[in-house]
mmCIF file of the N, C-alpha and C atoms, coordinates in Angstrom:
data_MODEL
# 
_entry.id   MODEL 
# 
loop_
_atom_site.group_PDB 
_atom_site.id 
_atom_site.type_symbol 
_atom_site.label_atom_id 
_atom_site.label_alt_id 
_atom_site.label_comp_id 
_atom_site.label_asym_id 
_atom_site.label_entity_id 
_atom_site.label_seq_id 
_atom_site.pdbx_PDB_ins_code 
_atom_site.Cartn_x 
_atom_site.Cartn_y 
_atom_site.Cartn_z 
_atom_site.occupancy 
_atom_site.B_iso_or_equiv 
_atom_site.pdbx_formal_charge 
_atom_site.auth_seq_id 
_atom_site.auth_comp_id 
_atom_site.auth_asym_id 
_atom_site.auth_atom_id 
_atom_site.pdbx_PDB_model_num 
ATOM 1   N N  . UNK A 1 1  ? 82.304  74.584 132.391 1.00 0.00 ? 1  UNK A N  1 
ATOM 2   C CA . UNK A 1 1  ? 83.511  74.525 131.970 1.00 0.00 ? 1  UNK A CA 1 
ATOM 3   C C  . UNK A 1 1  ? 83.765  75.774 130.903 1.00 0.00 ? 1  UNK A C  1 
ATOM 4   N N  . UNK A 1 2  ? 84.906  76.444 130.714 1.00 0.00 ? 2  UNK A N  1 
ATOM 5   C CA . UNK A 1 2  ? 85.068  77.608 130.152 1.00 0.00 ? 2  UNK A CA 1 
ATOM 6   C C  . UNK A 1 2  ? 85.516  77.146 128.512 1.00 0.00 ? 2  UNK A C  1 
ATOM 7   N N  . UNK A 1 3  ? 85.346  78.016 127.817 1.00 0.00 ? 3  UNK A N  1 
ATOM 8   C CA . UNK A 1 3  ? 85.928  77.727 126.262 1.00 0.00 ? 3  UNK A CA 1 
ATOM 9   C C  . UNK A 1 3  ? 86.675  79.023 126.109 1.00 0.00 ? 3  UNK A C  1 
ATOM 10  N N  . UNK A 1 4  ? 87.909  78.719 125.688 1.00 0.00 ? 4  UNK A N  1 
ATOM 11  C CA . UNK A 1 4  ? 88.801  79.407 125.279 1.00 0.00 ? 4  UNK A CA 1 
ATOM 12  C C  . UNK A 1 4  ? 89.269  79.375 123.461 1.00 0.00 ? 4  UNK A C  1 
ATOM 13  N N  . UNK A 1 5  ? 89.101  80.668 122.756 1.00 0.00 ? 5  UNK A N  1 
ATOM 14  C CA . UNK A 1 5  ? 89.649  80.622 121.788 1.00 0.00 ? 5  UNK A CA 1 
ATOM 15  C C  . UNK A 1 5  ? 90.831  81.274 121.196 1.00 0.00 ? 5  UNK A C  1 
ATOM 16  N N  . UNK A 1 6  ? 91.800  80.400 120.778 1.00 0.00 ? 6  UNK A N  1 
ATOM 17  C CA . UNK A 1 6  ? 93.106  80.831 120.673 1.00 0.00 ? 6  UNK A CA 1 
ATOM 18  C C  . UNK A 1 6  ? 93.260  81.092 118.944 1.00 0.00 ? 6  UNK A C  1 
ATOM 19  N N  . UNK A 1 7  ? 94.068  82.313 118.696 1.00 0.00 ? 7  UNK A N  1 
ATOM 20  C CA . UNK A 1 7  ? 94.380  82.271 117.276 1.00 0.00 ? 7  UNK A CA 1 
ATOM 21  C C  . UNK A 1 7  ? 96.081  82.012 117.109 1.00 0.00 ? 7  UNK A C  1 
ATOM 22  N N  . UNK A 1 8  ? 96.414  81.078 116.612 1.00 0.00 ? 8  UNK A N  1 
ATOM 23  C CA . UNK A 1 8  ? 97.802  80.933 116.662 1.00 0.00 ? 8  UNK A CA 1 
ATOM 24  C C  . UNK A 1 8  ? 98.431  81.133 115.388 1.00 0.00 ? 8  UNK A C  1 
ATOM 25  N N  . UNK A 1 9  ? 99.631  81.377 115.148 1.00 0.00 ? 9  UNK A N  1 
ATOM 26  C CA . UNK A 1 9  ? 100.319 81.609 113.951 1.00 0.00 ? 9  UNK A CA 1 
ATOM 27  C C  . UNK A 1 9  ? 100.327 80.496 113.242 1.00 0.00 ? 9  UNK A C  1 
ATOM 28  N N  . UNK A 1 10 ? 100.280 80.246 112.050 1.00 0.00 ? 10 UNK A N  1 
ATOM 29  C CA . UNK A 1 10 ? 100.342 79.344 111.040 1.00 0.00 ? 10 UNK A CA 1 
ATOM 30  C C  . UNK A 1 10 ? 101.551 78.512 111.200 1.00 0.00 ? 10 UNK A C  1 
ATOM 31  N N  . UNK A 1 11 ? 102.766 79.631 111.343 1.00 0.00 ? 11 UNK A N  1 
ATOM 32  C CA . UNK A 1 11 ? 104.279 78.852 111.411 1.00 0.00 ? 11 UNK A CA 1 
ATOM 33  C C  . UNK A 1 11 ? 104.139 78.043 112.540 1.00 0.00 ? 11 UNK A C  1 
ATOM 34  N N  . UNK A 1 12 ? 103.371 78.172 113.454 1.00 0.00 ? 12 UNK A N  1 
ATOM 35  C CA . UNK A 1 12 ? 103.452 77.309 114.835 1.00 0.00 ? 12 UNK A CA 1 
ATOM 36  C C  . UNK A 1 12 ? 103.368 75.916 114.574 1.00 0.00 ? 12 UNK A C  1 
ATOM 37  N N  . UNK A 1 13 ? 102.722 75.278 113.139 1.00 0.00 ? 13 UNK A N  1 
ATOM 38  C CA . UNK A 1 13 ? 102.060 74.284 112.926 1.00 0.00 ? 13 UNK A CA 1 
ATOM 39  C C  . UNK A 1 13 ? 101.933 73.043 113.920 1.00 0.00 ? 13 UNK A C  1 
ATOM 40  N N  . UNK A 1 14 ? 100.963 73.709 114.885 1.00 0.00 ? 14 UNK A N  1 
ATOM 41  C CA . UNK A 1 14 ? 100.563 72.551 115.928 1.00 0.00 ? 14 UNK A CA 1 
ATOM 42  C C  . UNK A 1 14 ? 98.960  72.016 115.599 1.00 0.00 ? 14 UNK A C  1 
ATOM 43  N N  . UNK A 1 15 ? 98.626  71.163 115.768 1.00 0.00 ? 15 UNK A N  1 
ATOM 44  C CA . UNK A 1 15 ? 97.044  70.664 115.932 1.00 0.00 ? 15 UNK A CA 1 
ATOM 45  C C  . UNK A 1 15 ? 96.312  71.211 117.170 1.00 0.00 ? 15 UNK A C  1 
ATOM 46  N N  . UNK A 1 16 ? 94.985  71.439 117.124 1.00 0.00 ? 16 UNK A N  1 
ATOM 47  C CA . UNK A 1 16 ? 94.267  72.084 118.201 1.00 0.00 ? 16 UNK A CA 1 
ATOM 48  C C  . UNK A 1 16 ? 94.573  70.870 119.361 1.00 0.00 ? 16 UNK A C  1 
ATOM 49  N N  . UNK A 1 17 ? 94.681  69.551 119.016 1.00 0.00 ? 17 UNK A N  1 
ATOM 50  C CA . UNK A 1 17 ? 94.765  68.475 120.048 1.00 0.00 ? 17 UNK A CA 1 
ATOM 51  C C  . UNK A 1 17 ? 96.202  68.536 120.559 1.00 0.00 ? 17 UNK A C  1 
ATOM 52  N N  . UNK A 1 18 ? 97.104  69.089 119.961 1.00 0.00 ? 18 UNK A N  1 
ATOM 53  C CA . UNK A 1 18 ? 98.372  68.983 120.470 1.00 0.00 ? 18 UNK A CA 1 
ATOM 54  C C  . UNK A 1 18 ? 98.712  70.414 121.435 1.00 0.00 ? 18 UNK A C  1 
ATOM 55  N N  . UNK A 1 19 ? 97.867  71.296 121.310 1.00 0.00 ? 19 UNK A N  1 
ATOM 56  C CA . UNK A 1 19 ? 97.616  72.665 121.706 1.00 0.00 ? 19 UNK A CA 1 
ATOM 57  C C  . UNK A 1 19 ? 97.209  72.330 123.351 1.00 0.00 ? 19 UNK A C  1 
ATOM 58  N N  . UNK A 1 20 ? 96.094  71.471 122.995 1.00 0.00 ? 20 UNK A N  1 
ATOM 59  C CA . UNK A 1 20 ? 95.266  71.279 124.548 1.00 0.00 ? 20 UNK A CA 1 
ATOM 60  C C  . UNK A 1 20 ? 96.017  70.383 125.169 1.00 0.00 ? 20 UNK A C  1 
ATOM 61  N N  . UNK A 1 21 ? 96.645  69.360 124.696 1.00 0.00 ? 21 UNK A N  1 
ATOM 62  C CA . UNK A 1 21 ? 97.447  68.294 125.527 1.00 0.00 ? 21 UNK A CA 1 
ATOM 63  C C  . UNK A 1 21 ? 98.600  69.078 126.137 1.00 0.00 ? 21 UNK A C  1 
ATOM 64  N N  . UNK A 1 22 ? 99.418  69.838 125.309 1.00 0.00 ? 22 UNK A N  1 
ATOM 65  C CA . UNK A 1 22 ? 100.329 70.755 125.978 1.00 0.00 ? 22 UNK A CA 1 
ATOM 66  C C  . UNK A 1 22 ? 99.760  71.577 127.139 1.00 0.00 ? 22 UNK A C  1 
ATOM 67  N N  . UNK A 1 23 ? 98.830  72.288 126.880 1.00 0.00 ? 23 UNK A N  1 
ATOM 68  C CA . UNK A 1 23 ? 98.381  72.823 128.143 1.00 0.00 ? 23 UNK A CA 1 
ATOM 69  C C  . UNK A 1 23 ? 97.727  72.116 129.341 1.00 0.00 ? 23 UNK A C  1 
ATOM 70  N N  . UNK A 1 24 ? 97.227  70.832 128.966 1.00 0.00 ? 24 UNK A N  1 
ATOM 71  C CA . UNK A 1 24 ? 96.915  69.872 130.271 1.00 0.00 ? 24 UNK A CA 1 
ATOM 72  C C  . UNK A 1 24 ? 98.261  69.575 130.852 1.00 0.00 ? 24 UNK A C  1 
ATOM 73  N N  . UNK A 1 25 ? 99.264  69.374 129.954 1.00 0.00 ? 25 UNK A N  1 
ATOM 74  C CA . UNK A 1 25 ? 100.323 68.905 130.679 1.00 0.00 ? 25 UNK A CA 1 
ATOM 75  C C  . UNK A 1 25 ? 101.135 69.804 131.646 1.00 0.00 ? 25 UNK A C  1 
ATOM 76  N N  . UNK A 1 26 ? 100.939 71.035 130.836 1.00 0.00 ? 26 UNK A N  1 
ATOM 77  C CA . UNK A 1 26 ? 101.814 72.058 132.008 1.00 0.00 ? 26 UNK A CA 1 
ATOM 78  C C  . UNK A 1 26 ? 100.643 72.290 133.089 1.00 0.00 ? 26 UNK A C  1 
ATOM 79  N N  . UNK A 1 27 ? 99.236  72.362 132.982 1.00 0.00 ? 27 UNK A N  1 
ATOM 80  C CA . UNK A 1 27 ? 98.509  72.669 134.171 1.00 0.00 ? 27 UNK A CA 1 
ATOM 81  C C  . UNK A 1 27 ? 98.616  71.291 135.340 1.00 0.00 ? 27 UNK A C  1 
ATOM 82  N N  . UNK A 1 28 ? 99.000  70.180 134.905 1.00 0.00 ? 28 UNK A N  1 
ATOM 83  C CA . UNK A 1 28 ? 99.005  69.193 135.521 1.00 0.00 ? 28 UNK A CA 1 
ATOM 84  C C  . UNK A 1 28 ? 100.630 69.201 136.457 1.00 0.00 ? 28 UNK A C  1 
ATOM 85  N N  . UNK A 1 29 ? 101.521 69.657 135.563 1.00 0.00 ? 29 UNK A N  1 
ATOM 86  C CA . UNK A 1 29 ? 102.868 69.915 136.044 1.00 0.00 ? 29 UNK A CA 1 
ATOM 87  C C  . UNK A 1 29 ? 103.025 70.916 137.038 1.00 0.00 ? 29 UNK A C  1 
ATOM 88  N N  . UNK A 1 30 ? 102.117 72.024 137.231 1.00 0.00 ? 30 UNK A N  1 
ATOM 89  C CA . UNK A 1 30 ? 102.142 73.033 138.100 1.00 0.00 ? 30 UNK A CA 1 
ATOM 90  C C  . UNK A 1 30 ? 101.017 72.686 139.261 1.00 0.00 ? 30 UNK A C  1 
ATOM 91  N N  . UNK A 1 31 ? 100.364 71.499 138.855 1.00 0.00 ? 31 UNK A N  1 
ATOM 92  C CA . UNK A 1 31 ? 99.624  71.069 140.142 1.00 0.00 ? 31 UNK A CA 1 
ATOM 93  C C  . UNK A 1 31 ? 98.099  71.873 140.084 1.00 0.00 ? 31 UNK A C  1 
ATOM 94  N N  . UNK A 1 32 ? 97.658  72.444 139.039 1.00 0.00 ? 32 UNK A N  1 
ATOM 95  C CA . UNK A 1 32 ? 96.437  73.002 138.952 1.00 0.00 ? 32 UNK A CA 1 
ATOM 96  C C  . UNK A 1 32 ? 95.551  72.091 138.664 1.00 0.00 ? 32 UNK A C  1 
ATOM 97  N N  . UNK A 1 33 ? 95.772  71.029 138.107 1.00 0.00 ? 33 UNK A N  1 
ATOM 98  C CA . UNK A 1 33 ? 94.835  69.902 137.592 1.00 0.00 ? 33 UNK A CA 1 
ATOM 99  C C  . UNK A 1 33 ? 95.392  68.400 137.871 1.00 0.00 ? 33 UNK A C  1 
ATOM 100 N N  . UNK A 1 34 ? 94.471  67.561 138.531 1.00 0.00 ? 34 UNK A N  1 
ATOM 101 C CA . UNK A 1 34 ? 94.809  66.199 138.974 1.00 0.00 ? 34 UNK A CA 1 
ATOM 102 C C  . UNK A 1 34 ? 95.258  65.627 137.501 1.00 0.00 ? 34 UNK A C  1 
ATOM 103 N N  . UNK A 1 35 ? 95.872  64.235 137.629 1.00 0.00 ? 35 UNK A N  1 
ATOM 104 C CA . UNK A 1 35 ? 96.057  63.593 136.536 1.00 0.00 ? 35 UNK A CA 1 
ATOM 105 C C  . UNK A 1 35 ? 94.819  63.107 135.701 1.00 0.00 ? 35 UNK A C  1 
ATOM 106 N N  . UNK A 1 36 ? 93.820  63.078 136.556 1.00 0.00 ? 36 UNK A N  1 
ATOM 107 C CA . UNK A 1 36 ? 92.824  62.586 135.791 1.00 0.00 ? 36 UNK A CA 1 
ATOM 108 C C  . UNK A 1 36 ? 91.776  63.865 135.267 1.00 0.00 ? 36 UNK A C  1 
ATOM 109 N N  . UNK A 1 37 ? 91.845  65.122 135.796 1.00 0.00 ? 37 UNK A N  1 
ATOM 110 C CA . UNK A 1 37 ? 91.422  66.240 135.128 1.00 0.00 ? 37 UNK A CA 1 
ATOM 111 C C  . UNK A 1 37 ? 92.161  66.712 133.940 1.00 0.00 ? 37 UNK A C  1 
ATOM 112 N N  . UNK A 1 38 ? 93.500  66.409 134.028 1.00 0.00 ? 38 UNK A N  1 
ATOM 113 C CA . UNK A 1 38 ? 94.581  66.786 132.741 1.00 0.00 ? 38 UNK A CA 1 
ATOM 114 C C  . UNK A 1 38 ? 93.962  65.692 131.769 1.00 0.00 ? 38 UNK A C  1 
ATOM 115 N N  . UNK A 1 39 ? 94.032  64.566 131.912 1.00 0.00 ? 39 UNK A N  1 
ATOM 116 C CA . UNK A 1 39 ? 93.660  63.454 130.876 1.00 0.00 ? 39 UNK A CA 1 
ATOM 117 C C  . UNK A 1 39 ? 92.261  63.953 130.208 1.00 0.00 ? 39 UNK A C  1 
ATOM 118 N N  . UNK A 1 40 ? 91.617  64.053 131.264 1.00 0.00 ? 40 UNK A N  1 
ATOM 119 C CA . UNK A 1 40 ? 90.336  64.516 130.460 1.00 0.00 ? 40 UNK A CA 1 
ATOM 120 C C  . UNK A 1 40 ? 89.852  65.924 129.661 1.00 0.00 ? 40 UNK A C  1 
ATOM 121 N N  . UNK A 1 41 ? 90.805  67.053 130.105 1.00 0.00 ? 41 UNK A N  1 
ATOM 122 C CA . UNK A 1 41 ? 90.790  68.317 129.186 1.00 0.00 ? 41 UNK A CA 1 
ATOM 123 C C  . UNK A 1 41 ? 91.912  67.738 128.399 1.00 0.00 ? 41 UNK A C  1 
ATOM 124 N N  . UNK A 1 42 ? 92.789  67.037 127.917 1.00 0.00 ? 42 UNK A N  1 
ATOM 125 C CA . UNK A 1 42 ? 93.282  66.547 126.660 1.00 0.00 ? 42 UNK A CA 1 
ATOM 126 C C  . UNK A 1 42 ? 92.603  65.584 125.848 1.00 0.00 ? 42 UNK A C  1 
ATOM 127 N N  . UNK A 1 43 ? 91.442  64.739 126.664 1.00 0.00 ? 43 UNK A N  1 
ATOM 128 C CA . UNK A 1 43 ? 90.707  63.886 125.632 1.00 0.00 ? 43 UNK A CA 1 
ATOM 129 C C  . UNK A 1 43 ? 91.299  62.436 125.867 1.00 0.00 ? 43 UNK A C  1 
ATOM 130 N N  . UNK A 1 44 ? 92.053  62.401 126.618 1.00 0.00 ? 44 UNK A N  1 
ATOM 131 C CA . UNK A 1 44 ? 92.924  61.013 126.656 1.00 0.00 ? 44 UNK A CA 1 
ATOM 132 C C  . UNK A 1 44 ? 92.449  60.317 127.794 1.00 0.00 ? 44 UNK A C  1 
ATOM 133 N N  . UNK A 1 45 ? 92.634  58.773 127.665 1.00 0.00 ? 45 UNK A N  1 
ATOM 134 C CA . UNK A 1 45 ? 92.477  58.052 129.325 1.00 0.00 ? 45 UNK A CA 1 
ATOM 135 C C  . UNK A 1 45 ? 93.579  58.400 130.052 1.00 0.00 ? 45 UNK A C  1 
ATOM 136 N N  . UNK A 1 46 ? 93.406  58.322 131.497 1.00 0.00 ? 46 UNK A N  1 
ATOM 137 C CA . UNK A 1 46 ? 94.533  58.418 132.236 1.00 0.00 ? 46 UNK A CA 1 
ATOM 138 C C  . UNK A 1 46 ? 95.978  57.632 131.599 1.00 0.00 ? 46 UNK A C  1 
ATOM 139 N N  . UNK A 1 47 ? 95.535  56.505 131.259 1.00 0.00 ? 47 UNK A N  1 
ATOM 140 C CA . UNK A 1 47 ? 97.098  55.946 130.996 1.00 0.00 ? 47 UNK A CA 1 
ATOM 141 C C  . UNK A 1 47 ? 97.916  56.396 129.844 1.00 0.00 ? 47 UNK A C  1 
ATOM 142 N N  . UNK A 1 48 ? 96.834  56.621 128.910 1.00 0.00 ? 48 UNK A N  1 
ATOM 143 C CA . UNK A 1 48 ? 97.692  57.433 127.537 1.00 0.00 ? 48 UNK A CA 1 
ATOM 144 C C  . UNK A 1 48 ? 98.111  58.513 127.779 1.00 0.00 ? 48 UNK A C  1 
ATOM 145 N N  . UNK A 1 49 ? 97.316  59.701 128.672 1.00 0.00 ? 49 UNK A N  1 
ATOM 146 C CA . UNK A 1 49 ? 97.900  60.820 128.996 1.00 0.00 ? 49 UNK A CA 1 
ATOM 147 C C  . UNK A 1 49 ? 99.014  60.229 129.734 1.00 0.00 ? 49 UNK A C  1 
ATOM 148 N N  . UNK A 1 50 ? 99.358  59.488 130.667 1.00 0.00 ? 50 UNK A N  1 
ATOM 149 C CA . UNK A 1 50 ? 100.676 59.685 131.522 1.00 0.00 ? 50 UNK A CA 1 
ATOM 150 C C  . UNK A 1 50 ? 101.675 58.907 130.463 1.00 0.00 ? 50 UNK A C  1 
ATOM 151 N N  . UNK A 1 51 ? 101.356 58.101 129.634 1.00 0.00 ? 51 UNK A N  1 
ATOM 152 C CA . UNK A 1 51 ? 102.529 58.080 128.370 1.00 0.00 ? 51 UNK A CA 1 
ATOM 153 C C  . UNK A 1 51 ? 102.882 59.164 127.818 1.00 0.00 ? 51 UNK A C  1 
ATOM 154 N N  . UNK A 1 52 ? 101.895 60.052 127.455 1.00 0.00 ? 52 UNK A N  1 
ATOM 155 C CA . UNK A 1 52 ? 102.236 61.176 126.692 1.00 0.00 ? 52 UNK A CA 1 
ATOM 156 C C  . UNK A 1 52 ? 102.915 62.385 127.631 1.00 0.00 ? 52 UNK A C  1 
ATOM 157 N N  . UNK A 1 53 ? 102.794 62.279 128.877 1.00 0.00 ? 53 UNK A N  1 
ATOM 158 C CA . UNK A 1 53 ? 103.549 63.295 129.619 1.00 0.00 ? 53 UNK A CA 1 
ATOM 159 C C  . UNK A 1 53 ? 105.018 63.473 129.211 1.00 0.00 ? 53 UNK A C  1 
ATOM 160 N N  . UNK A 1 54 ? 105.510 62.378 129.283 1.00 0.00 ? 54 UNK A N  1 
ATOM 161 C CA . UNK A 1 54 ? 107.257 62.169 128.757 1.00 0.00 ? 54 UNK A CA 1 
ATOM 162 C C  . UNK A 1 54 ? 107.541 63.085 127.639 1.00 0.00 ? 54 UNK A C  1 
ATOM 163 N N  . UNK A 1 55 ? 106.052 63.184 126.737 1.00 0.00 ? 55 UNK A N  1 
ATOM 164 C CA . UNK A 1 55 ? 106.946 63.924 125.382 1.00 0.00 ? 55 UNK A CA 1 
ATOM 165 C C  . UNK A 1 55 ? 106.658 65.226 125.672 1.00 0.00 ? 55 UNK A C  1 
ATOM 166 N N  . UNK A 1 56 ? 106.183 66.020 126.647 1.00 0.00 ? 56 UNK A N  1 
ATOM 167 C CA . UNK A 1 56 ? 106.231 67.099 127.091 1.00 0.00 ? 56 UNK A CA 1 
ATOM 168 C C  . UNK A 1 56 ? 107.346 67.629 128.325 1.00 0.00 ? 56 UNK A C  1 
ATOM 169 N N  . UNK A 1 57 ? 107.933 66.386 128.617 1.00 0.00 ? 57 UNK A N  1 
ATOM 170 C CA . UNK A 1 57 ? 108.795 66.831 129.633 1.00 0.00 ? 57 UNK A CA 1 
ATOM 171 C C  . UNK A 1 57 ? 108.332 66.782 131.155 1.00 0.00 ? 57 UNK A C  1 
ATOM 172 N N  . UNK A 1 58 ? 107.101 66.265 131.246 1.00 0.00 ? 58 UNK A N  1 
ATOM 173 C CA . UNK A 1 58 ? 106.635 66.489 132.465 1.00 0.00 ? 58 UNK A CA 1 
ATOM 174 C C  . UNK A 1 58 ? 106.579 64.830 133.064 1.00 0.00 ? 58 UNK A C  1 
ATOM 175 N N  . UNK A 1 59 ? 106.935 64.834 134.699 1.00 0.00 ? 59 UNK A N  1 
ATOM 176 C CA . UNK A 1 59 ? 107.118 63.301 134.975 1.00 0.00 ? 59 UNK A CA 1 
ATOM 177 C C  . UNK A 1 59 ? 105.403 63.285 135.737 1.00 0.00 ? 59 UNK A C  1 
ATOM 178 N N  . UNK A 1 60 ? 105.394 62.016 135.344 1.00 0.00 ? 60 UNK A N  1 
ATOM 179 C CA . UNK A 1 60 ? 104.051 61.419 136.049 1.00 0.00 ? 60 UNK A CA 1 
ATOM 180 C C  . UNK A 1 60 ? 104.064 61.750 137.520 1.00 0.00 ? 60 UNK A C  1 
ATOM 181 N N  . UNK A 1 61 ? 105.039 61.407 138.376 1.00 0.00 ? 61 UNK A N  1 
ATOM 182 C CA . UNK A 1 61 ? 105.437 61.577 139.514 1.00 0.00 ? 61 UNK A CA 1 
ATOM 183 C C  . UNK A 1 61 ? 105.562 62.830 140.199 1.00 0.00 ? 61 UNK A C  1 
ATOM 184 N N  . UNK A 1 62 ? 104.406 63.698 139.943 1.00 0.00 ? 62 UNK A N  1 
ATOM 185 C CA . UNK A 1 62 ? 104.362 65.177 140.148 1.00 0.00 ? 62 UNK A CA 1 
ATOM 186 C C  . UNK A 1 62 ? 104.348 65.595 141.868 1.00 0.00 ? 62 UNK A C  1 
ATOM 187 N N  . UNK A 1 63 ? 105.887 65.040 142.248 1.00 0.00 ? 63 UNK A N  1 
ATOM 188 C CA . UNK A 1 63 ? 105.952 65.384 143.625 1.00 0.00 ? 63 UNK A CA 1 
ATOM 189 C C  . UNK A 1 63 ? 107.219 66.104 144.140 1.00 0.00 ? 63 UNK A C  1 
ATOM 190 N N  . UNK A 1 64 ? 106.988 67.538 144.603 1.00 0.00 ? 64 UNK A N  1 
ATOM 191 C CA . UNK A 1 64 ? 108.148 68.247 144.998 1.00 0.00 ? 64 UNK A CA 1 
ATOM 192 C C  . UNK A 1 64 ? 109.350 67.505 145.570 1.00 0.00 ? 64 UNK A C  1 
ATOM 193 N N  . UNK A 1 65 ? 110.502 68.148 145.143 1.00 0.00 ? 65 UNK A N  1 
ATOM 194 C CA . UNK A 1 65 ? 111.783 67.572 145.682 1.00 0.00 ? 65 UNK A CA 1 
ATOM 195 C C  . UNK A 1 65 ? 111.875 67.702 147.110 1.00 0.00 ? 65 UNK A C  1 
ATOM 196 N N  . UNK A 1 66 ? 111.580 68.640 147.932 1.00 0.00 ? 66 UNK A N  1 
ATOM 197 C CA . UNK A 1 66 ? 111.347 69.020 148.941 1.00 0.00 ? 66 UNK A CA 1 
ATOM 198 C C  . UNK A 1 66 ? 110.590 68.142 149.989 1.00 0.00 ? 66 UNK A C  1 
ATOM 199 N N  . UNK A 1 67 ? 109.491 67.771 149.206 1.00 0.00 ? 67 UNK A N  1 
ATOM 200 C CA . UNK A 1 67 ? 108.551 66.488 149.708 1.00 0.00 ? 67 UNK A CA 1 
ATOM 201 C C  . UNK A 1 67 ? 109.249 65.337 149.937 1.00 0.00 ? 67 UNK A C  1 
ATOM 202 N N  . UNK A 1 68 ? 110.054 64.966 148.825 1.00 0.00 ? 68 UNK A N  1 
ATOM 203 C CA . UNK A 1 68 ? 110.807 63.645 148.979 1.00 0.00 ? 68 UNK A CA 1 
ATOM 204 C C  . UNK A 1 68 ? 111.806 63.622 149.708 1.00 0.00 ? 68 UNK A C  1 
ATOM 205 N N  . UNK A 1 69 ? 112.542 64.931 149.706 1.00 0.00 ? 69 UNK A N  1 
ATOM 206 C CA . UNK A 1 69 ? 113.719 64.769 150.693 1.00 0.00 ? 69 UNK A CA 1 
ATOM 207 C C  . UNK A 1 69 ? 113.209 64.743 152.283 1.00 0.00 ? 69 UNK A C  1 
ATOM 208 N N  . UNK A 1 70 ? 112.000 65.345 152.725 1.00 0.00 ? 70 UNK A N  1 
ATOM 209 C CA . UNK A 1 70 ? 111.442 65.304 153.836 1.00 0.00 ? 70 UNK A CA 1 
ATOM 210 C C  . UNK A 1 70 ? 111.108 63.979 154.205 1.00 0.00 ? 70 UNK A C  1 
ATOM 211 N N  . UNK A 1 71 ? 110.235 63.197 153.504 1.00 0.00 ? 71 UNK A N  1 
ATOM 212 C CA . UNK A 1 71 ? 110.026 61.638 153.268 1.00 0.00 ? 71 UNK A CA 1 
ATOM 213 C C  . UNK A 1 71 ? 111.055 61.066 153.779 1.00 0.00 ? 71 UNK A C  1 
ATOM 214 N N  . UNK A 1 72 ? 112.075 61.075 152.883 1.00 0.00 ? 72 UNK A N  1 
ATOM 215 C CA . UNK A 1 72 ? 113.152 60.243 153.182 1.00 0.00 ? 72 UNK A CA 1 
ATOM 216 C C  . UNK A 1 72 ? 113.821 60.372 154.402 1.00 0.00 ? 72 UNK A C  1 
ATOM 217 N N  . UNK A 1 73 ? 113.947 61.672 155.058 1.00 0.00 ? 73 UNK A N  1 
ATOM 218 C CA . UNK A 1 73 ? 114.670 62.051 156.074 1.00 0.00 ? 73 UNK A CA 1 
ATOM 219 C C  . UNK A 1 73 ? 113.716 61.347 157.365 1.00 0.00 ? 73 UNK A C  1 
ATOM 220 N N  . UNK A 1 74 ? 112.611 61.187 157.143 1.00 0.00 ? 74 UNK A N  1 
ATOM 221 C CA . UNK A 1 74 ? 111.673 60.564 158.126 1.00 0.00 ? 74 UNK A CA 1 
ATOM 222 C C  . UNK A 1 74 ? 111.511 58.910 157.989 1.00 0.00 ? 74 UNK A C  1 
ATOM 223 N N  . UNK A 1 75 ? 112.207 58.681 156.857 1.00 0.00 ? 75 UNK A N  1 
ATOM 224 C CA . UNK A 1 75 ? 112.015 56.886 156.859 1.00 0.00 ? 75 UNK A CA 1 
ATOM 225 C C  . UNK A 1 75 ? 112.914 56.153 157.562 1.00 0.00 ? 75 UNK A C  1 
# 
């Protein structure tokens, strides 16, 4: 696993936990991490991470709209 050091301005007023959770949420949203991987990165259980995703504007159902439309057409 890689280690990254970030120097954030004090005016940002975010804890390292918040930054890590934000990063994990965005990586999950982009499909770069699974839900389990993102939860582990953020340091939460899957259930807790799923509950937190809404705070970051990320849907738990990370399913592209075009796939939903295709599945509905095939149903």
